[in-house]
C-alpha positions, 0 to 999 in steps of 0.5 A: 530437525524435530526438536527445532520444528519444536522451537520455532512452534514454541517461538511463535506460539508467544509471539502470538500471546503477547501479541494477542496480551495473552499475559493479562490473564496470569496479571501481567502487562503486555510489556512485562509478558514481552520482557520475558519472551528472551527467556522463554526463548531460552529456556524454549532453545535449551529443553527441546535440544535436551529432548530432542537428543543427546549433542556435545555442548558445543553444539547444542552453544552453536545452535544456541546462537543460530536459532536466537538470533533466528528469534531476534530477528523475527522480533524484530521483524514484528517490531518493525513491521509497519515501517518497513512495510512505508520502505517496500512501498517506498521502493516500489514507487521508484520502480513502479511510478504511478503506485501511490505511497501511502503517509504513515498519517494515512493521510497523504500520498506520494507519487514518484515522476515517471520516465516520460517526464509527466505523473502518471497515476493509478486510480481506481474507479469504480473499483476498478483500476484507471492508469491517468496523467495528472493534470491541472489544465485540465478543467475535469478527470477526463476518461478514455471512451475505452476506459470509461467502458471499464468502469462500467458507464454505457458508452452507447448512450452518451451524449457527446455536446461539451465542447472542450479543448485537448491536446489534439485540438477542439474536442466534444465530450460527453458528462457524466458523474462517477460513483467513487474514486480512489487514489491510495487511501484516500477516497472520494464519491459522486466526481464530474468527469468527462468522457472522449469519443474514441481517438481524442485521448490517448490517456484519462486524465486527472483534473481538478473536479477530483483535485480540487476536493483535497485540501492540498496537492503540491509537485515538488521536483520529481513528486507529486504530493496529494493531502485527504 
């Protein structure tokens, strides 16, 4: 199997050389260098088979076909790596509602509706992951006391003086400013938010003080789309 390992190393080296545009060293453009990959792979496989040990012609042809197919798959995977990454993100979005799927332009993210019917959005506040519920009825981003503690807010120094209406009735909240808040590729700083006392809220809310910073957001059936 020494010749197989040798062939793989050569093919990987060729692919890396082309991707790094090393063909320019010998006067070739990247496209011209890319066109000679299949020929180099064939020569490499044949040479490695000859150098390794004697084979019957049938074994050489069979081995060549197998490794040529593997080489083609590697090249195909590298060429479409961005598309495969987006497909993977979409699958993860279906399996894990709340995961932000970043679109190809990098300016939009999509979130699938959770099984409970709401849009659960995985945000990062001050670098800490915080799950939230998308809520246009909330005039601001609202954090539970536990989430506020996790993102580094000194909850013992908060003053709960702002009256707010929650699903559990009237409550008082403390105003804070979040240093950073991110959803997928959308990043914001200095976001005003409220912190509610213990037991007043089950899950933090993604409210309008963040949503108003977006150029657009929309809900279509089971899909939430946010645009930077």
